[in-house]
Gaussian input, Z-matrix of N, CA and C with variables (Angstrom, degrees):
# hf/3-21g

backbone

0 1
 N
 C     1     B1
 C     2     B2     1     A1
 N     3     B3     2     A2     1     D1
 C     4     B4     3     A3     2     D2
 C     5     B5     4     A4     3     D3
 N     6     B6     5     A5     4     D4
 C     7     B7     6     A6     5     D5
 C     8     B8     7     A7     6     D6
 N     9     B9     8     A8     7     D7
 C    10    B10     9     A9     8     D8
 C    11    B11    10    A10     9     D9
 N    12    B12    11    A11    10    D10
 C    13    B13    12    A12    11    D11
 C    14    B14    13    A13    12    D12
 N    15    B15    14    A14    13    D13
 C    16    B16    15    A15    14    D14
 C    17    B17    16    A16    15    D15
 N    18    B18    17    A17    16    D16
 C    19    B19    18    A18    17    D17
 C    20    B20    19    A19    18    D18
 N    21    B21    20    A20    19    D19
 C    22    B22    21    A21    20    D20
 C    23    B23    22    A22    21    D21
 N    24    B24    23    A23    22    D22
 C    25    B25    24    A24    23    D23
 C    26    B26    25    A25    24    D24
 N    27    B27    26    A26    25    D25
 C    28    B28    27    A27    26    D26
 C    29    B29    28    A28    27    D27
 N    30    B30    29    A29    28    D28
 C    31    B31    30    A30    29    D29
 C    32    B32    31    A31    30    D30
 N    33    B33    32    A32    31    D31
 C    34    B34    33    A33    32    D32
 C    35    B35    34    A34    33    D33
 N    36    B36    35    A35    34    D34
 C    37    B37    36    A36    35    D35
 C    38    B38    37    A37    36    D36
 N    39    B39    38    A38    37    D37
 C    40    B40    39    A39    38    D38
 C    41    B41    40    A40    39    D39
 N    42    B42    41    A41    40    D40
 C    43    B43    42    A42    41    D41
 C    44    B44    43    A43    42    D42
 N    45    B45    44    A44    43    D43
 C    46    B46    45    A45    44    D44
 C    47    B47    46    A46    45    D45
 N    48    B48    47    A47    46    D46
 C    49    B49    48    A48    47    D47
 C    50    B50    49    A49    48    D48
 N    51    B51    50    A50    49    D49
 C    52    B52    51    A51    50    D50
 C    53    B53    52    A52    51    D51
 N    54    B54    53    A53    52    D52
 C    55    B55    54    A54    53    D53
 C    56    B56    55    A55    54    D54
 N    57    B57    56    A56    55    D55
 C    58    B58    57    A57    56    D56
 C    59    B59    58    A58    57    D57
 N    60    B60    59    A59    58    D58
 C    61    B61    60    A60    59    D59
 C    62    B62    61    A61    60    D60
 N    63    B63    62    A62    61    D61
 C    64    B64    63    A63    62    D62
 C    65    B65    64    A64    63    D63
 N    66    B66    65    A65    64    D64
 C    67    B67    66    A66    65    D65
 C    68    B68    67    A67    66    D66
 N    69    B69    68    A68    67    D67
 C    70    B70    69    A69    68    D68
 C    71    B71    70    A70    69    D69
 N    72    B72    71    A71    70    D70
 C    73    B73    72    A72    71    D71
 C    74    B74    73    A73    72    D72
 N    75    B75    74    A74    73    D73
 C    76    B76    75    A75    74    D74
 C    77    B77    76    A76    75    D75
 N    78    B78    77    A77    76    D76
 C    79    B79    78    A78    77    D77
 C    80    B80    79    A79    78    D78
 N    81    B81    80    A80    79    D79
 C    82    B82    81    A81    80    D80
 C    83    B83    82    A82    81    D81
 N    84    B84    83    A83    82    D82
 C    85    B85    84    A84    83    D83
 C    86    B86    85    A85    84    D84
 N    87    B87    86    A86    85    D85
 C    88    B88    87    A87    86    D86
 C    89    B89    88    A88    87    D87
 N    90    B90    89    A89    88    D88
 C    91    B91    90    A90    89    D89
 C    92    B92    91    A91    90    D90
 N    93    B93    92    A92    91    D91
 C    94    B94    93    A93    92    D92
 C    95    B95    94    A94    93    D93
 N    96    B96    95    A95    94    D94
 C    97    B97    96    A96    95    D95
 C    98    B98    97    A97    96    D96
 N    99    B99    98    A98    97    D97
 C   100   B100    99    A99    98    D98
 C   101   B101   100   A100    99    D99
 N   102   B102   101   A101   100   D100
 C   103   B103   102   A102   101   D101
 C   104   B104   103   A103   102   D102
 N   105   B105   104   A104   103   D103
 C   106   B106   105   A105   104   D104
 C   107   B107   106   A106   105   D105
 N   108   B108   107   A107   106   D106
 C   109   B109   108   A108   107   D107
 C   110   B110   109   A109   108   D108
 N   111   B111   110   A110   109   D109
 C   112   B112   111   A111   110   D110
 C   113   B113   112   A112   111   D111
 N   114   B114   113   A113   112   D112
 C   115   B115   114   A114   113   D113
 C   116   B116   115   A115   114   D114
 N   117   B117   116   A116   115   D115
 C   118   B118   117   A117   116   D116
 C   119   B119   118   A118   117   D117
 N   120   B120   119   A119   118   D118
 C   121   B121   120   A120   119   D119
 C   122   B122   121   A121   120   D120
 N   123   B123   122   A122   121   D121
 C   124   B124   123   A123   122   D122
 C   125   B125   124   A124   123   D123
 N   126   B126   125   A125   124   D124
 C   127   B127   126   A126   125   D125
 C   128   B128   127   A127   126   D126
 N   129   B129   128   A128   127   D127
 C   130   B130   129   A129   128   D128
 C   131   B131   130   A130   129   D129
 N   132   B132   131   A131   130   D130
 C   133   B133   132   A132   131   D131
 C   134   B134   133   A133   132   D132
 N   135   B135   134   A134   133   D133
 C   136   B136   135   A135   134   D134
 C   137   B137   136   A136   135   D135
 N   138   B138   137   A137   136   D136
 C   139   B139   138   A138   137   D137
 C   140   B140   139   A139   138   D138
 N   141   B141   140   A140   139   D139
 C   142   B142   141   A141   140   D140
 C   143   B143   142   A142   141   D141
 N   144   B144   143   A143   142   D142
 C   145   B145   144   A144   143   D143
 C   146   B146   145   A145   144   D144
 N   147   B147   146   A146   145   D145
 C   148   B148   147   A147   146   D146
 C   149   B149   148   A148   147   D147
 N   150   B150   149   A149   148   D148
 C   151   B151   150   A150   149   D149
 C   152   B152   151   A151   150   D150
 N   153   B153   152   A152   151   D151
 C   154   B154   153   A153   152   D152
 C   155   B155   154   A154   153   D153
 N   156   B156   155   A155   154   D154
 C   157   B157   156   A156   155   D155
 C   158   B158   157   A157   156   D156
 N   159   B159   158   A158   157   D157
 C   160   B160   159   A159   158   D158
 C   161   B161   160   A160   159   D159
 N   162   B162   161   A161   160   D160
 C   163   B163   162   A162   161   D161
 C   164   B164   163   A163   162   D162
 N   165   B165   164   A164   163   D163
 C   166   B166   165   A165   164   D164
 C   167   B167   166   A166   165   D165
 N   168   B168   167   A167   166   D166
 C   169   B169   168   A168   167   D167
 C   170   B170   169   A169   168   D168
 N   171   B171   170   A170   169   D169
 C   172   B172   171   A171   170   D170
 C   173   B173   172   A172   171   D171
 N   174   B174   173   A173   172   D172
 C   175   B175   174   A174   173   D173
 C   176   B176   175   A175   174   D174
 N   177   B177   176   A176   175   D175
 C   178   B178   177   A177   176   D176
 C   179   B179   178   A178   177   D177
 N   180   B180   179   A179   178   D178
 C   181   B181   180   A180   179   D179
 C   182   B182   181   A181   180   D180
 N   183   B183   182   A182   181   D181
 C   184   B184   183   A183   182   D182
 C   185   B185   184   A184   183   D183
 N   186   B186   185   A185   184   D184
 C   187   B187   186   A186   185   D185
 C   188   B188   187   A187   186   D186
 N   189   B189   188   A188   187   D187
 C   190   B190   189   A189   188   D188
 C   191   B191   190   A190   189   D189
 N   192   B192   191   A191   190   D190
 C   193   B193   192   A192   191   D191
 C   194   B194   193   A193   192   D192
 N   195   B195   194   A194   193   D193
 C   196   B196   195   A195   194   D194
 C   197   B197   196   A196   195   D195
 N   198   B198   197   A197   196   D196
 C   199   B199   198   A198   197   D197
 C   200   B200   199   A199   198   D198
 N   201   B201   200   A200   199   D199
 C   202   B202   201   A201   200   D200
 C   203   B203   202   A202   201   D201
 N   204   B204   203   A203   202   D202
 C   205   B205   204   A204   203   D203
 C   206   B206   205   A205   204   D204
 N   207   B207   206   A206   205   D205
 C   208   B208   207   A207   206   D206
 C   209   B209   208   A208   207   D207
 N   210   B210   209   A209   208   D208
 C   211   B211   210   A210   209   D209
 C   212   B212   211   A211   210   D210
 N   213   B213   212   A212   211   D211
 C   214   B214   213   A213   212   D212
 C   215   B215   214   A214   213   D213
 N   216   B216   215   A215   214   D214
 C   217   B217   216   A216   215   D215
 C   218   B218   217   A217   216   D216
 N   219   B219   218   A218   217   D217
 C   220   B220   219   A219   218   D218
 C   221   B221   220   A220   219   D219
 N   222   B222   221   A221   220   D220
 C   223   B223   222   A222   221   D221
 C   224   B224   223   A223   222   D222
 N   225   B225   224   A224   223   D223
 C   226   B226   225   A225   224   D224
 C   227   B227   226   A226   225   D225
 N   228   B228   227   A227   226   D226
 C   229   B229   228   A228   227   D227
 C   230   B230   229   A229   228   D228
 N   231   B231   230   A230   229   D229
 C   232   B232   231   A231   230   D230
 C   233   B233   232   A232   231   D231
 N   234   B234   233   A233   232   D232
 C   235   B235   234   A234   233   D233
 C   236   B236   235   A235   234   D234
 N   237   B237   236   A236   235   D235
 C   238   B238   237   A237   236   D236
 C   239   B239   238   A238   237   D237
 N   240   B240   239   A239   238   D238
 C   241   B241   240   A240   239   D239
 C   242   B242   241   A241   240   D240
 N   243   B243   242   A242   241   D241
 C   244   B244   243   A243   242   D242
 C   245   B245   244   A244   243   D243
 N   246   B246   245   A245   244   D244
 C   247   B247   246   A246   245   D245
 C   248   B248   247   A247   246   D246
 N   249   B249   248   A248   247   D247
 C   250   B250   249   A249   248   D248
 C   251   B251   250   A250   249   D249
 N   252   B252   251   A251   250   D250
 C   253   B253   252   A252   251   D251
 C   254   B254   253   A253   252   D252
 N   255   B255   254   A254   253   D253
 C   256   B256   255   A255   254   D254
 C   257   B257   256   A256   255   D255
 N   258   B258   257   A257   256   D256
 C   259   B259   258   A258   257   D257
 C   260   B260   259   A259   258   D258
 N   261   B261   260   A260   259   D259
 C   262   B262   261   A261   260   D260
 C   263   B263   262   A262   261   D261
 N   264   B264   263   A263   262   D262
 C   265   B265   264   A264   263   D263
 C   266   B266   265   A265   264   D264
 N   267   B267   266   A266   265   D265
 C   268   B268   267   A267   266   D266
 C   269   B269   268   A268   267   D267
 N   270   B270   269   A269   268   D268
 C   271   B271   270   A270   269   D269
 C   272   B272   271   A271   270   D270
 N   273   B273   272   A272   271   D271
 C   274   B274   273   A273   272   D272
 C   275   B275   274   A274   273   D273
 N   276   B276   275   A275   274   D274
 C   277   B277   276   A276   275   D275
 C   278   B278   277   A277   276   D276
 N   279   B279   278   A278   277   D277
 C   280   B280   279   A279   278   D278
 C   281   B281   280   A280   279   D279
 N   282   B282   281   A281   280   D280
 C   283   B283   282   A282   281   D281
 C   284   B284   283   A283   282   D282
 N   285   B285   284   A284   283   D283
 C   286   B286   285   A285   284   D284
 C   287   B287   286   A286   285   D285
 N   288   B288   287   A287   286   D286
 C   289   B289   288   A288   287   D287
 C   290   B290   289   A289   288   D288

   B1=1.4505
   B2=1.5294
   B3=1.3319
   B4=1.4700
   B5=1.5223
   B6=1.3446
   B7=1.4634
   B8=1.5167
   B9=1.3193
   B10=1.4600
   B11=1.5237
   B12=1.3185
   B13=1.4611
   B14=1.5278
   B15=1.3428
   B16=1.4587
   B17=1.5137
   B18=1.3284
   B19=1.4661
   B20=1.5240
   B21=1.3172
   B22=1.4634
   B23=1.5277
   B24=1.3419
   B25=1.4707
   B26=1.5152
   B27=1.3432
   B28=1.4589
   B29=1.5226
   B30=1.3216
   B31=1.4657
   B32=1.5186
   B33=1.3051
   B34=1.4578
   B35=1.5346
   B36=1.3073
   B37=1.4595
   B38=1.5217
   B39=1.3361
   B40=1.4611
   B41=1.5236
   B42=1.3256
   B43=1.4650
   B44=1.5257
   B45=1.3354
   B46=1.4599
   B47=1.5270
   B48=1.3280
   B49=1.4653
   B50=1.5251
   B51=1.3144
   B52=1.4665
   B53=1.5267
   B54=1.3236
   B55=1.4688
   B56=1.5207
   B57=1.3293
   B58=1.4705
   B59=1.5261
   B60=1.3264
   B61=1.4725
   B62=1.5278
   B63=1.3346
   B64=1.4591
   B65=1.5234
   B66=1.3252
   B67=1.4606
   B68=1.5330
   B69=1.3258
   B70=1.4710
   B71=1.5207
   B72=1.3144
   B73=1.4585
   B74=1.5313
   B75=1.3269
   B76=1.4713
   B77=1.5213
   B78=1.3247
   B79=1.4593
   B80=1.5238
   B81=1.3229
   B82=1.4630
   B83=1.5285
   B84=1.3247
   B85=1.4627
   B86=1.5238
   B87=1.3311
   B88=1.4626
   B89=1.5291
   B90=1.3240
   B91=1.4678
   B92=1.5294
   B93=1.3173
   B94=1.4665
   B95=1.5291
   B96=1.3408
   B97=1.4670
   B98=1.5188
   B99=1.3354
   B100=1.4709
   B101=1.5311
   B102=1.3143
   B103=1.4697
   B104=1.5231
   B105=1.3374
   B106=1.4610
   B107=1.5288
   B108=1.3264
   B109=1.4588
   B110=1.5186
   B111=1.3283
   B112=1.4572
   B113=1.5251
   B114=1.3099
   B115=1.4615
   B116=1.5261
   B117=1.3285
   B118=1.4676
   B119=1.5288
   B120=1.3153
   B121=1.4693
   B122=1.5289
   B123=1.3266
   B124=1.4612
   B125=1.5312
   B126=1.3149
   B127=1.4651
   B128=1.5240
   B129=1.3047
   B130=1.4614
   B131=1.5235
   B132=1.3082
   B133=1.4651
   B134=1.5248
   B135=1.3248
   B136=1.4602
   B137=1.5387
   B138=1.3169
   B139=1.4577
   B140=1.5264
   B141=1.3311
   B142=1.4705
   B143=1.5217
   B144=1.3450
   B145=1.4591
   B146=1.5346
   B147=1.3265
   B148=1.4589
   B149=1.5321
   B150=1.3318
   B151=1.4653
   B152=1.5259
   B153=1.3359
   B154=1.4719
   B155=1.5281
   B156=1.3273
   B157=1.4592
   B158=1.5237
   B159=1.3231
   B160=1.4664
   B161=1.5269
   B162=1.3323
   B163=1.4649
   B164=1.5191
   B165=1.3159
   B166=1.4497
   B167=1.5148
   B168=1.3441
   B169=1.4650
   B170=1.5269
   B171=1.3249
   B172=1.4660
   B173=1.5302
   B174=1.3081
   B175=1.4610
   B176=1.5314
   B177=1.3248
   B178=1.4588
   B179=1.5188
   B180=1.3295
   B181=1.4647
   B182=1.5207
   B183=1.3282
   B184=1.4605
   B185=1.5238
   B186=1.3016
   B187=1.4590
   B188=1.5205
   B189=1.3276
   B190=1.4593
   B191=1.5256
   B192=1.3447
   B193=1.4694
   B194=1.5295
   B195=1.3186
   B196=1.4598
   B197=1.5153
   B198=1.3192
   B199=1.4682
   B200=1.5213
   B201=1.3397
   B202=1.4641
   B203=1.5245
   B204=1.3252
   B205=1.4713
   B206=1.5251
   B207=1.3366
   B208=1.4653
   B209=1.5288
   B210=1.3209
   B211=1.4653
   B212=1.5268
   B213=1.3184
   B214=1.4652
   B215=1.5316
   B216=1.3375
   B217=1.4696
   B218=1.5190
   B219=1.3273
   B220=1.4638
   B221=1.5319
   B222=1.3254
   B223=1.4700
   B224=1.5280
   B225=1.3188
   B226=1.4699
   B227=1.5307
   B228=1.3168
   B229=1.4646
   B230=1.5224
   B231=1.3154
   B232=1.4621
   B233=1.5239
   B234=1.3257
   B235=1.4661
   B236=1.5261
   B237=1.3414
   B238=1.4666
   B239=1.5149
   B240=1.3362
   B241=1.4627
   B242=1.5257
   B243=1.3214
   B244=1.4643
   B245=1.5278
   B246=1.2876
   B247=1.4738
   B248=1.5289
   B249=1.3297
   B250=1.4562
   B251=1.5141
   B252=1.3271
   B253=1.4636
   B254=1.5306
   B255=1.3278
   B256=1.4654
   B257=1.5235
   B258=1.3249
   B259=1.4639
   B260=1.5235
   B261=1.3154
   B262=1.4622
   B263=1.5296
   B264=1.3392
   B265=1.4601
   B266=1.5185
   B267=1.3329
   B268=1.4677
   B269=1.5248
   B270=1.3253
   B271=1.4665
   B272=1.5241
   B273=1.3434
   B274=1.4537
   B275=1.5236
   B276=1.3385
   B277=1.4628
   B278=1.5178
   B279=1.3207
   B280=1.4686
   B281=1.5214
   B282=1.3413
   B283=1.4679
   B284=1.5158
   B285=1.3413
   B286=1.4795
   B287=1.5221
   B288=1.3303
   B289=1.4628
   B290=1.5091
   A1=110.83
   A2=115.79
   A3=118.47
   A4=111.18
   A5=116.12
   A6=119.57
   A7=110.98
   A8=116.32
   A9=120.63
   A10=110.42
   A11=116.89
   A12=121.29
   A13=110.35
   A14=116.21
   A15=120.02
   A16=112.26
   A17=116.95
   A18=120.88
   A19=111.64
   A20=116.09
   A21=120.39
   A22=112.02
   A23=116.46
   A24=120.01
   A25=114.36
   A26=116.88
   A27=119.77
   A28=112.42
   A29=117.17
   A30=121.46
   A31=109.69
   A32=116.61
   A33=121.99
   A34=106.81
   A35=116.83
   A36=120.85
   A37=110.28
   A38=115.43
   A39=120.45
   A40=109.75
   A41=115.53
   A42=120.80
   A43=109.48
   A44=117.01
   A45=121.41
   A46=110.97
   A47=116.41
   A48=120.13
   A49=111.48
   A50=117.61
   A51=120.66
   A52=111.01
   A53=116.96
   A54=120.41
   A55=110.08
   A56=117.32
   A57=120.98
   A58=111.47
   A59=117.57
   A60=120.79
   A61=109.68
   A62=116.33
   A63=120.45
   A64=111.83
   A65=116.05
   A66=120.43
   A67=111.07
   A68=116.54
   A69=120.02
   A70=110.95
   A71=116.05
   A72=120.93
   A73=111.45
   A74=117.10
   A75=120.93
   A76=111.15
   A77=116.90
   A78=120.23
   A79=111.53
   A80=116.86
   A81=119.51
   A82=110.62
   A83=116.96
   A84=120.20
   A85=110.27
   A86=116.98
   A87=120.73
   A88=110.58
   A89=117.22
   A90=121.04
   A91=109.86
   A92=117.55
   A93=121.24
   A94=110.27
   A95=116.58
   A96=120.12
   A97=111.63
   A98=117.26
   A99=120.01
   A100=110.12
   A101=115.93
   A102=119.99
   A103=111.31
   A104=115.65
   A105=120.23
   A106=113.41
   A107=117.10
   A108=120.05
   A109=116.43
   A110=118.02
   A111=118.94
   A112=108.59
   A113=116.85
   A114=122.00
   A115=108.84
   A116=117.56
   A117=119.42
   A118=112.67
   A119=117.80
   A120=120.44
   A121=111.42
   A122=116.76
   A123=121.14
   A124=112.01
   A125=117.46
   A126=121.50
   A127=108.82
   A128=115.38
   A129=121.72
   A130=110.34
   A131=114.56
   A132=121.51
   A133=108.07
   A134=118.02
   A135=120.44
   A136=109.98
   A137=116.05
   A138=121.67
   A139=112.84
   A140=117.54
   A141=120.04
   A142=112.59
   A143=118.45
   A144=120.66
   A145=111.81
   A146=116.51
   A147=121.21
   A148=112.15
   A149=115.83
   A150=122.53
   A151=108.28
   A152=118.05
   A153=119.49
   A154=111.89
   A155=115.12
   A156=120.85
   A157=109.45
   A158=116.73
   A159=120.40
   A160=113.07
   A161=117.53
   A162=119.75
   A163=109.51
   A164=114.22
   A165=120.18
   A166=113.27
   A167=116.92
   A168=120.94
   A169=113.35
   A170=118.10
   A171=121.45
   A172=111.72
   A173=116.41
   A174=120.53
   A175=109.69
   A176=115.22
   A177=121.67
   A178=114.41
   A179=117.99
   A180=121.76
   A181=110.23
   A182=116.01
   A183=122.34
   A184=108.41
   A185=116.39
   A186=121.76
   A187=107.79
   A188=116.28
   A189=120.16
   A190=108.21
   A191=118.40
   A192=120.91
   A193=113.64
   A194=117.71
   A195=120.50
   A196=112.71
   A197=116.45
   A198=120.43
   A199=110.80
   A200=116.22
   A201=119.43
   A202=110.09
   A203=117.45
   A204=121.19
   A205=110.88
   A206=117.80
   A207=121.32
   A208=110.64
   A209=116.36
   A210=121.10
   A211=110.61
   A212=116.35
   A213=120.56
   A214=110.19
   A215=117.22
   A216=120.71
   A217=110.92
   A218=116.74
   A219=120.62
   A220=110.26
   A221=116.41
   A222=120.55
   A223=110.31
   A224=116.73
   A225=120.15
   A226=110.70
   A227=116.91
   A228=120.03
   A229=111.69
   A230=117.61
   A231=121.47
   A232=111.97
   A233=117.47
   A234=120.11
   A235=113.12
   A236=116.78
   A237=119.48
   A238=113.73
   A239=115.53
   A240=121.10
   A241=110.38
   A242=119.17
   A243=117.88
   A244=108.62
   A245=116.68
   A246=122.34
   A247=112.17
   A248=118.73
   A249=121.57
   A250=116.58
   A251=117.05
   A252=118.72
   A253=108.87
   A254=116.92
   A255=119.52
   A256=112.09
   A257=115.52
   A258=119.93
   A259=109.17
   A260=115.93
   A261=120.66
   A262=109.69
   A263=116.12
   A264=120.30
   A265=112.52
   A266=117.19
   A267=121.30
   A268=109.99
   A269=117.11
   A270=120.39
   A271=110.58
   A272=117.29
   A273=120.30
   A274=111.12
   A275=116.67
   A276=121.28
   A277=111.06
   A278=116.59
   A279=122.21
   A280=113.41
   A281=116.21
   A282=119.96
   A283=113.90
   A284=117.00
   A285=120.62
   A286=110.56
   A287=116.29
   A288=119.12
   A289=111.45
   D1=-39.41
   D2=179.93
   D3=-62.38
   D4=-42.45
   D5=179.19
   D6=-65.73
   D7=-41.74
   D8=178.78
   D9=-61.81
   D10=-48.06
   D11=179.32
   D12=-60.45
   D13=-42.07
   D14=178.67
   D15=-64.13
   D16=-38.93
   D17=179.86
   D18=-66.10
   D19=-38.04
   D20=-176.29
   D21=-81.16
   D22=-40.46
   D23=-172.27
   D24=-107.75
   D25=-21.00
   D26=-174.68
   D27=85.69
   D28=1.00
   D29=179.87
   D30=-78.88
   D31=134.58
   D32=174.75
   D33=-98.66
   D34=105.35
   D35=-175.00
   D36=-131.88
   D37=166.65
   D38=179.90
   D39=-114.86
   D40=167.29
   D41=176.36
   D42=-59.62
   D43=-41.83
   D44=179.18
   D45=-57.23
   D46=-45.44
   D47=179.69
   D48=-63.37
   D49=-39.61
   D50=178.65
   D51=-65.55
   D52=-39.98
   D53=177.68
   D54=-63.06
   D55=-42.33
   D56=178.99
   D57=-64.21
   D58=-36.17
   D59=176.39
   D60=-60.92
   D61=-45.53
   D62=178.16
   D63=-63.21
   D64=-41.24
   D65=179.64
   D66=-65.25
   D67=-42.54
   D68=176.48
   D69=-60.97
   D70=-43.07
   D71=-179.88
   D72=-61.12
   D73=-46.14
   D74=-179.84
   D75=-63.78
   D76=-39.46
   D77=-179.57
   D78=-71.19
   D79=-38.23
   D80=177.57
   D81=-65.74
   D82=-39.66
   D83=177.35
   D84=-63.63
   D85=-40.43
   D86=179.74
   D87=-64.05
   D88=-45.61
   D89=179.77
   D90=-63.28
   D91=-41.17
   D92=177.48
   D93=-59.37
   D94=-48.69
   D95=-179.06
   D96=-62.87
   D97=-38.60
   D98=176.96
   D99=-63.54
   D100=-42.51
   D101=178.81
   D102=-60.94
   D103=-34.66
   D104=-178.65
   D105=-83.63
   D106=4.70
   D107=173.21
   D108=105.59
   D109=-5.85
   D110=176.48
   D111=-74.98
   D112=148.15
   D113=-179.87
   D114=-129.52
   D115=171.09
   D116=175.66
   D117=-57.71
   D118=-23.22
   D119=176.89
   D120=-66.03
   D121=-17.83
   D122=178.46
   D123=-85.69
   D124=-6.06
   D125=177.89
   D126=-83.64
   D127=80.08
   D128=-175.63
   D129=-129.59
   D130=165.34
   D131=173.57
   D132=-108.41
   D133=155.09
   D134=174.90
   D135=-59.24
   D136=147.46
   D137=-177.64
   D138=-55.03
   D139=-30.00
   D140=-177.39
   D141=-62.47
   D142=-22.65
   D143=178.03
   D144=-69.95
   D145=-21.02
   D146=-177.94
   D147=-96.80
   D148=1.30
   D149=178.51
   D150=-104.62
   D151=129.85
   D152=-179.84
   D153=-56.10
   D154=138.17
   D155=178.24
   D156=-67.45
   D157=140.31
   D158=-176.20
   D159=-88.47
   D160=-16.04
   D161=-179.88
   D162=-157.55
   D163=176.08
   D164=177.04
   D165=86.28
   D166=-174.18
   D167=-176.06
   D168=-64.75
   D169=-20.94
   D170=178.66
   D171=-105.17
   D172=26.22
   D173=179.99
   D174=-56.22
   D175=129.73
   D176=178.94
   D177=82.53
   D178=-3.21
   D179=-177.81
   D180=-93.27
   D181=136.36
   D182=176.00
   D183=-148.07
   D184=157.25
   D185=175.49
   D186=-85.39
   D187=134.01
   D188=176.43
   D189=-82.60
   D190=126.65
   D191=-177.27
   D192=-54.38
   D193=-41.40
   D194=179.93
   D195=-63.73
   D196=-40.36
   D197=178.90
   D198=-69.25
   D199=-34.18
   D200=176.67
   D201=-63.14
   D202=-44.66
   D203=179.41
   D204=-63.16
   D205=-39.92
   D206=176.68
   D207=-62.11
   D208=-44.15
   D209=-179.77
   D210=-64.57
   D211=-38.76
   D212=179.34
   D213=-63.64
   D214=-43.88
   D215=178.14
   D216=-64.21
   D217=-40.66
   D218=178.54
   D219=-62.83
   D220=-42.30
   D221=178.12
   D222=-61.71
   D223=-47.00
   D224=178.94
   D225=-55.30
   D226=-44.08
   D227=179.75
   D228=-66.26
   D229=-38.89
   D230=-179.40
   D231=-64.09
   D232=-36.60
   D233=-176.19
   D234=-94.57
   D235=2.15
   D236=177.49
   D237=82.83
   D238=32.71
   D239=179.27
   D240=-117.41
   D241=66.94
   D242=178.30
   D243=-58.98
   D244=138.76
   D245=-178.17
   D246=65.19
   D247=11.93
   D248=174.34
   D249=91.05
   D250=4.41
   D251=176.19
   D252=-132.41
   D253=149.57
   D254=-177.21
   D255=-58.55
   D256=134.19
   D257=177.61
   D258=-73.90
   D259=159.57
   D260=177.55
   D261=-59.97
   D262=-38.91
   D263=178.42
   D264=-61.60
   D265=-40.69
   D266=179.17
   D267=-64.77
   D268=-43.72
   D269=-179.94
   D270=-64.83
   D271=-39.86
   D272=177.74
   D273=-65.50
   D274=-41.49
   D275=177.94
   D276=-56.28
   D277=-37.01
   D278=-177.57
   D279=-89.20
   D280=-4.68
   D281=179.70
   D282=73.85
   D283=26.98
   D284=-179.24
   D285=-126.79
   D286=32.05
   D287=-177.99
   D288=-64.49

């Protein structure tokens, strides 16, 4: 990707820099959505994901609501969003405080 980006734009960048761009983008989108009134309570899946599939390769498979909530909390911690929103430290790390 770095070579492709360099060929198209002339920018000399690294994988680390590209990852940080993506991380900044995700955090800015999260802050925007929070500003517009969305909350971590809005981070949900449609009810059909929690209902076992009636046919196909995933027949009988469903997501357990409790495990989904655990995974969501784990994700928030991994990306630096305690309580579901970016921490001040995370925003400062990314230069978007």
